[in-house]
C-alpha positions as CSV (number, residue, x, y, z in Angstrom):
1,X,108.6,84.0,99.0
2,X,106.0,86.7,99.1
3,X,104.4,88.2,102.2
4,X,101.6,90.6,102.7
5,X,101.1,92.4,106.1
6,X,98.1,94.5,106.9
7,X,97.9,97.1,109.6
8,X,95.8,100.1,110.7
9,X,92.7,98.3,112.0
10,X,91.2,99.0,115.4
11,X,88.1,100.2,117.3
12,X,86.5,103.4,116.0
13,X,83.1,105.1,116.7
14,X,80.5,105.4,114.0
15,X,81.4,108.3,111.7
16,X,85.1,107.9,112.4
17,X,87.9,107.1,110.0
18,X,90.7,104.6,109.7
19,X,93.5,104.1,107.2
20,X,94.6,100.6,106.5
21,X,98.0,99.7,105.0
22,X,99.2,96.6,103.2
23,X,102.9,96.1,102.6
24,X,104.1,93.5,100.1
25,X,107.6,92.0,100.4
26,X,109.6,89.1,99.0
27,X,110.7,88.0,95.5
28,X,108.6,90.2,93.2
29,X,108.9,91.0,89.5
30,X,105.6,92.9,89.2
31,X,102.4,93.6,91.1
32,X,99.3,93.9,89.0
33,X,95.9,94.4,90.6
34,X,95.6,94.8,94.4
35,X,92.3,94.5,96.3
36,X,90.9,95.0,99.7
37,X,88.4,92.4,100.9
38,X,86.5,92.0,104.2
39,X,84.8,89.2,106.0
40,X,82.3,89.6,108.9
41,X,81.4,86.7,111.2
42,X,78.9,84.3,109.5
43,X,79.3,86.0,106.1
44,X,81.3,85.4,103.0
45,X,84.4,87.3,102.1
46,X,83.5,90.2,99.9
47,X,85.4,92.7,97.7
48,X,85.7,96.2,99.0
49,X,87.9,97.9,96.4
50,X,90.5,97.2,93.7
51,X,93.3,99.2,92.2
52,X,95.2,98.2,89.0
53,X,98.9,98.7,88.3
54,X,97.9,101.8,86.3
55,X,95.9,103.3,89.2
56,X,92.4,102.6,88.0
57,X,90.0,102.0,90.9
58,X,86.8,100.2,91.4
59,X,84.6,100.0,94.6
60,X,81.8,97.9,95.9
61,X,78.6,99.8,96.4
62,X,79.0,99.4,100.2
63,X,82.0,101.7,100.2
64,X,81.4,104.1,97.4
65,X,81.8,107.7,98.4
66,X,83.3,106.7,101.8
67,X,86.4,104.6,100.9
68,X,89.4,105.4,98.8
69,X,92.0,102.9,97.7
70,X,95.5,104.0,96.6
71,X,99.0,102.5,96.1
72,X,102.6,103.5,96.4
73,X,104.5,101.4,93.9
74,X,107.9,102.5,95.2
75,X,107.0,101.2,98.7
76,X,105.0,98.1,97.4
77,X,102.2,99.4,99.6
78,X,98.5,99.7,99.2
79,X,96.2,101.8,101.4
80,X,92.5,101.9,102.1
81,X,91.2,105.2,103.6
82,X,87.8,104.6,105.3
83,X,85.7,107.6,106.3
84,X,82.2,107.9,107.8
85,X,82.5,104.4,109.1
86,X,79.3,102.4,110.0
87,X,78.8,99.5,112.3
88,X,78.1,97.3,109.3
89,X,81.7,97.9,108.2
90,X,82.9,95.8,111.1
91,X,84.9,92.9,109.7
92,X,88.4,91.5,109.2
93,X,90.0,93.3,106.3
94,X,92.4,91.5,104.0
95,X,94.5,92.6,101.1
96,X,95.2,90.5,98.0
97,X,97.8,91.2,95.4
98,X,98.3,89.6,92.0
99,X,102.0,89.1,91.7
100,X,104.4,87.7,89.1
101,X,107.7,86.7,90.8
102,X,109.7,86.4,87.5
103,X,109.5,87.9,84.0
104,X,107.1,85.8,82.0
105,X,105.7,83.9,85.0
106,X,102.1,83.7,85.8
107,X,100.4,86.1,88.2
108,X,99.2,84.5,91.4
109,X,97.0,85.9,94.1
110,X,98.6,86.3,97.6
111,X,96.7,87.0,100.8
112,X,97.6,88.8,104.0
113,X,96.6,87.6,107.5
114,X,94.0,90.4,107.9
115,X,93.4,93.3,110.3
116,X,90.3,93.7,112.5
117,X,88.1,96.7,112.1
118,X,85.4,97.3,114.7
119,X,82.9,100.2,114.4
120,X,80.9,100.6,117.6
121,X,79.7,103.3,120.0
């Protein structure tokens, strides 16, 4: 069994910062790419940032220059540092991890339950 748990969301004023965490646990052989996604009411879920097992990062235009994704492989944890937050960043943020549970097995994407981020004055 694999479980992802996000934390760190909350209410913040425009221009403020938050640091989200996602802890992966369970039967795991290897974690490949890990991504942060977000979904606002009435909108489709969208990619925010991705980090590979080697540490290569990619960002959606919406977060470039403001967001930073990182990972700690020893802790099976991925982070999203969000600075200069805007009201349009308000959404539920989810992490997704591509995980192989055994050597030679296929990678499968696992989702967390999400954490609410609200940016408002």
